[in-house]
Legacy VTK file of the C-alpha trace (Angstrom):
# vtk DataFile Version 3.0
C-alpha trace
ASCII
DATASET POLYDATA
POINTS 341 float
-66.731 -36.002 18.467
-67.063 -32.280 17.876
-65.834 -31.020 14.526
-64.854 -27.464 13.738
-65.085 -26.559 10.050
-62.291 -24.330 8.860
-62.704 -22.667 5.460
-59.582 -22.597 3.387
-59.018 -20.333 0.406
-58.021 -23.221 -1.841
-60.734 -24.053 -4.362
-63.785 -25.500 -2.643
-61.820 -27.581 -0.138
-62.655 -27.309 3.548
-60.410 -28.692 6.244
-62.042 -30.154 9.328
-60.186 -29.899 12.619
-61.278 -32.407 15.202
-61.140 -31.470 18.872
-58.510 -33.223 20.958
-61.066 -34.809 23.304
-64.624 -36.075 23.329
-67.193 -36.871 25.996
-68.183 -40.511 26.474
-71.770 -41.679 26.686
-72.985 -44.079 29.383
-72.374 -47.209 27.311
-68.835 -46.147 26.460
-68.044 -45.334 30.085
-69.509 -48.667 31.184
-67.297 -50.481 28.703
-64.252 -48.530 29.889
-65.079 -49.567 33.441
-65.416 -53.246 32.502
-62.181 -53.251 30.507
-60.225 -51.593 33.277
-61.548 -54.036 35.889
-60.727 -56.942 33.602
-57.119 -55.716 33.372
-56.669 -56.057 37.128
-58.231 -59.524 37.261
-61.751 -58.859 38.547
-64.081 -61.798 37.920
-66.780 -61.370 35.198
-69.659 -61.647 37.661
-68.298 -58.805 39.770
-67.591 -56.751 36.666
-71.247 -57.167 35.684
-72.368 -55.976 39.104
-70.097 -52.961 38.992
-71.198 -52.067 35.474
-74.888 -52.370 36.325
-74.435 -50.266 39.453
-72.600 -47.625 37.449
-75.269 -47.344 34.755
-78.103 -47.334 37.305
-76.433 -44.577 39.329
-76.283 -42.326 36.267
-79.580 -43.163 34.561
-81.831 -43.702 37.574
-80.218 -41.535 40.249
-78.726 -38.868 37.984
-75.365 -39.230 39.729
-72.277 -37.484 38.424
-70.272 -39.959 36.262
-67.117 -39.593 38.350
-68.996 -40.198 41.586
-70.837 -43.145 40.032
-67.555 -44.604 38.796
-65.903 -44.353 42.212
-68.968 -45.753 43.995
-69.164 -48.755 41.668
-65.496 -49.778 41.892
-64.930 -48.988 45.567
-66.380 -52.285 46.889
-64.154 -54.419 44.652
-60.896 -52.438 44.460
-59.292 -52.272 47.943
-56.815 -49.507 47.098
-59.619 -47.244 45.897
-61.668 -48.002 48.996
-58.671 -47.131 51.189
-58.172 -43.866 49.309
-61.811 -42.862 49.730
-61.631 -43.675 53.431
-58.573 -41.454 53.767
-60.387 -38.534 52.092
-63.112 -38.792 54.692
-60.511 -38.437 57.459
-58.201 -35.879 55.849
-58.463 -34.660 52.288
-54.927 -33.156 52.232
-53.440 -36.447 53.434
-55.397 -38.309 50.777
-53.880 -36.030 48.175
-50.412 -36.668 49.587
-50.945 -40.435 49.243
-50.670 -40.012 45.453
-47.178 -38.554 45.807
-44.405 -40.897 44.573
-42.728 -40.711 47.984
-45.848 -42.051 49.708
-45.936 -45.763 50.644
-49.437 -46.034 49.165
-48.425 -44.528 45.817
-47.731 -47.890 44.217
-51.190 -49.216 45.047
-52.947 -46.631 42.906
-50.282 -46.682 40.206
-50.659 -50.449 39.821
-54.256 -50.009 38.634
-55.165 -50.042 34.951
-54.793 -46.708 33.170
-58.488 -45.833 32.996
-58.953 -46.642 36.672
-55.867 -44.668 37.622
-56.727 -41.608 35.528
-60.365 -41.581 36.646
-59.485 -41.940 40.333
-56.967 -39.106 40.024
-59.589 -36.967 38.283
-62.072 -37.554 41.087
-59.540 -36.827 43.840
-58.186 -33.770 42.032
-61.700 -32.426 41.680
-62.362 -32.830 45.410
-59.132 -31.040 46.292
-59.845 -28.137 43.928
-63.373 -27.787 45.272
-61.859 -27.366 48.737
-59.288 -24.807 47.506
-56.422 -27.235 48.147
-54.681 -26.302 44.917
-51.165 -27.210 45.981
-52.306 -30.721 46.878
-54.473 -31.023 43.777
-51.788 -30.167 41.251
-49.577 -33.268 41.742
-52.689 -35.459 41.667
-54.189 -34.157 38.441
-51.259 -32.608 36.553
-50.280 -35.760 34.650
-53.786 -37.047 33.949
-54.481 -37.768 30.281
-58.014 -36.441 29.688
-58.715 -39.027 26.977
-57.971 -41.861 29.419
-60.308 -40.590 32.135
-64.034 -41.291 31.934
-64.642 -37.543 32.265
-62.219 -35.588 30.036
-64.068 -32.295 30.551
-63.651 -32.557 34.326
-59.907 -33.090 33.946
-59.475 -29.978 31.811
-61.825 -27.804 33.849
-60.563 -28.594 37.354
-56.922 -28.657 36.340
-57.384 -25.358 34.507
-59.051 -23.913 37.608
-56.134 -25.123 39.713
-53.579 -23.489 37.415
-55.686 -20.324 37.328
-55.753 -20.054 41.113
-51.998 -20.644 41.368
-51.376 -17.938 38.723
-49.851 -20.409 36.273
-51.076 -18.432 33.289
-49.811 -20.443 30.304
-50.860 -23.779 31.787
-54.304 -22.436 32.717
-54.905 -21.038 29.237
-53.784 -24.298 27.609
-56.262 -26.459 29.547
-59.163 -24.017 29.473
-58.829 -23.370 25.759
-58.606 -27.093 25.132
-61.817 -27.548 27.102
-63.488 -24.882 24.969
-62.478 -26.684 21.774
-65.493 -28.915 22.348
-68.141 -26.862 24.099
-70.960 -29.095 22.903
-69.588 -32.022 24.912
-68.825 -30.053 28.075
-71.312 -29.073 30.805
-72.467 -25.503 30.327
-71.285 -24.585 33.832
-67.780 -25.642 32.770
-67.726 -23.704 29.526
-69.128 -20.476 30.936
-66.768 -20.509 33.902
-63.846 -21.447 31.661
-64.588 -18.500 29.380
-64.569 -16.163 32.382
-61.302 -17.631 33.682
-59.657 -17.194 30.280
-60.782 -13.565 30.101
-59.633 -13.036 33.665
-56.109 -14.430 33.464
-55.216 -13.610 29.850
-54.295 -9.940 30.561
-52.310 -10.830 33.710
-48.821 -9.306 33.612
-45.862 -10.059 35.830
-45.101 -7.478 38.538
-48.401 -5.701 37.923
-50.674 -4.573 40.726
-53.158 -7.135 39.432
-50.630 -9.909 40.069
-49.812 -8.529 43.522
-53.501 -8.428 44.427
-53.908 -12.054 43.323
-50.875 -13.085 45.377
-52.462 -11.406 48.387
-55.655 -13.350 47.759
-53.656 -16.570 47.608
-51.917 -15.786 50.912
-55.310 -15.052 52.466
-56.577 -18.423 51.220
-53.624 -20.214 52.773
-54.102 -18.419 56.085
-57.807 -19.278 56.011
-56.748 -22.920 55.710
-54.645 -22.513 58.849
-51.285 -22.476 57.104
-48.313 -20.467 58.357
-45.549 -22.527 56.765
-42.473 -21.451 54.811
-44.466 -21.321 51.570
-46.748 -18.654 53.050
-43.729 -16.655 54.220
-42.132 -16.914 50.786
-45.263 -15.606 49.142
-45.573 -12.761 51.635
-41.987 -11.757 50.919
-42.677 -12.009 47.198
-45.544 -9.541 47.624
-43.304 -7.120 49.515
-40.580 -7.387 46.877
-43.019 -6.738 44.051
-44.564 -3.769 45.864
-41.089 -2.372 46.455
-40.287 -2.756 42.779
-43.561 -1.097 41.797
-43.036 1.856 44.150
-39.451 2.298 42.958
-40.720 2.401 39.379
-43.300 5.062 40.253
-40.691 7.128 42.096
-38.348 6.899 39.102
-41.104 8.056 36.763
-41.885 10.994 39.046
-38.233 11.988 39.184
-37.989 11.881 35.406
-41.076 14.065 35.090
-39.655 16.569 37.576
-36.347 16.669 35.742
-38.124 17.251 32.427
-40.161 20.061 33.948
-37.070 21.659 35.493
-35.218 21.313 32.216
-38.057 22.922 30.294
-38.237 25.724 32.835
-34.495 26.296 32.680
-34.512 26.530 28.891
-37.221 29.155 29.060
-35.090 31.380 31.290
-31.951 31.118 29.164
-30.874 34.486 27.855
-32.699 36.286 30.660
-30.273 35.294 33.387
-27.143 33.253 33.160
-24.800 32.696 36.101
-21.172 31.647 36.150
-20.282 27.988 35.516
-20.053 25.571 38.435
-16.642 25.428 40.022
-16.755 21.714 40.877
-17.717 18.657 38.888
-20.933 17.647 40.611
-24.633 17.184 39.810
-26.456 20.481 39.638
-28.878 21.017 42.487
-27.244 18.492 44.776
-26.320 19.573 48.275
-24.960 16.428 49.933
-22.008 14.105 49.507
-24.017 11.465 47.641
-24.492 9.019 50.537
-27.958 7.431 50.742
-29.616 4.913 53.037
-29.596 1.373 51.729
-33.101 0.038 51.117
-34.131 -3.124 52.888
-37.046 -4.659 50.968
-36.993 -7.667 53.257
-37.754 -5.590 56.348
-41.474 -5.980 56.129
-42.254 -4.422 59.541
-41.334 -1.032 58.079
-44.166 -1.247 55.577
-46.805 -1.749 58.221
-45.365 0.905 60.556
-45.214 3.775 58.090
-46.863 6.951 59.402
-50.502 7.032 58.265
-50.018 10.064 56.018
-47.009 8.554 54.233
-48.711 5.178 53.869
-51.833 6.769 52.394
-49.758 8.829 49.967
-47.851 5.716 48.836
-51.075 3.800 48.339
-52.578 6.610 46.298
-49.512 6.717 44.082
-49.601 2.955 43.520
-53.300 2.580 42.796
-54.194 5.973 41.349
-55.497 4.612 38.027
-56.723 1.219 39.213
-59.963 -0.132 40.735
-60.669 0.593 44.394
-60.533 -3.062 45.467
-56.808 -3.196 44.704
-56.121 -0.365 47.143
-58.334 -2.020 49.730
-56.448 -5.283 49.314
-53.095 -3.558 49.823
-54.337 -1.628 52.856
-55.657 -4.826 54.429
-52.388 -6.570 53.726
-50.315 -3.789 55.295
-52.555 -3.769 58.365
-51.966 -7.495 58.696
-48.185 -7.030 58.494
-48.325 -4.229 61.068
-50.308 -6.439 63.442
-47.848 -9.292 63.030
-44.940 -6.922 63.654
-46.428 -5.819 66.959
LINES 1 342
341 0 1 2 3 4 5 6 7 8 9 10 11 12 13 14 15 16 17 18 19 20 21 22 23 24 25 26 27 28 29 30 31 32 33 34 35 36 37 38 39 40 41 42 43 44 45 46 47 48 49 50 51 52 53 54 55 56 57 58 59 60 61 62 63 64 65 66 67 68 69 70 71 72 73 74 75 76 77 78 79 80 81 82 83 84 85 86 87 88 89 90 91 92 93 94 95 96 97 98 99 100 101 102 103 104 105 106 107 108 109 110 111 112 113 114 115 116 117 118 119 120 121 122 123 124 125 126 127 128 129 130 131 132 133 134 135 136 137 138 139 140 141 142 143 144 145 146 147 148 149 150 151 152 153 154 155 156 157 158 159 160 161 162 163 164 165 166 167 168 169 170 171 172 173 174 175 176 177 178 179 180 181 182 183 184 185 186 187 188 189 190 191 192 193 194 195 196 197 198 199 200 201 202 203 204 205 206 207 208 209 210 211 212 213 214 215 216 217 218 219 220 221 222 223 224 225 226 227 228 229 230 231 232 233 234 235 236 237 238 239 240 241 242 243 244 245 246 247 248 249 250 251 252 253 254 255 256 257 258 259 260 261 262 263 264 265 266 267 268 269 270 271 272 273 274 275 276 277 278 279 280 281 282 283 284 285 286 287 288 289 290 291 292 293 294 295 296 297 298 299 300 301 302 303 304 305 306 307 308 309 310 311 312 313 314 315 316 317 318 319 320 321 322 323 324 325 326 327 328 329 330 331 332 333 334 335 336 337 338 339 340
């Protein structure tokens, strides 16, 4: 177990903070496998076979521990075999089979804790690898890393899932927990986790960064062939946030103009002063105060703006930000315009 020494300004005492998880070696994982099979009534001879197959897969074939675990228990645990078969036919449906409303939910939940947590870790990993984050989250969200044979995989893939779904606090919690014990985690996990932490930590709500990430998520969903209500909700969310951002920029511009006009007016005082206004109204106004009501939900209007106005709006939004944000917004507006037609 990794230990982090923390110096304390109290005499010569040093407190040692142990990480909240540790990696298991092959013998420990083999024993976890045997114990979990024993809990569900597997005969000793078959437990021996499964354990030997598991160890051989790791030591002789250099197989990933999760894959070796699944391969060794699949022949003797029917519910696991059925789950693996379902992943080969449809990975999203396999993920849905873990949902409490599914008729097959009870079969997996009736397994011993180590079996259940390890199977969920494996399935969650497969879903995340295929960018099926919405399906992965219910599968892996409640997994206790210390009860799975691969705690690092739980924290990494769940953290990656939260990161992709813009669940900032949850992502940081898992990724930082993974990094508590870098010595026991694969280097590919720790380096990627460090980048994900640096990437999502500065994320702010209603920022152009968040809008760009939401656009990326919508693109991912469309790439997966999805046009459901969730996609529409996220598209509308993007429009609403862009509207809010543009309104904020317009308000700032108006304030700047008012300050400039005020400064200019003060400079001319004493040189020329006209009579007071006869009516109680805002200086400089020429209308009766009626304005058109904005309709943020009318997304066709965004895509059908005249090119000059659209370009000016985009420049105002992304003036001080990287080029790829502007490109993402332009692509998104083109998509909306095409859909509107």
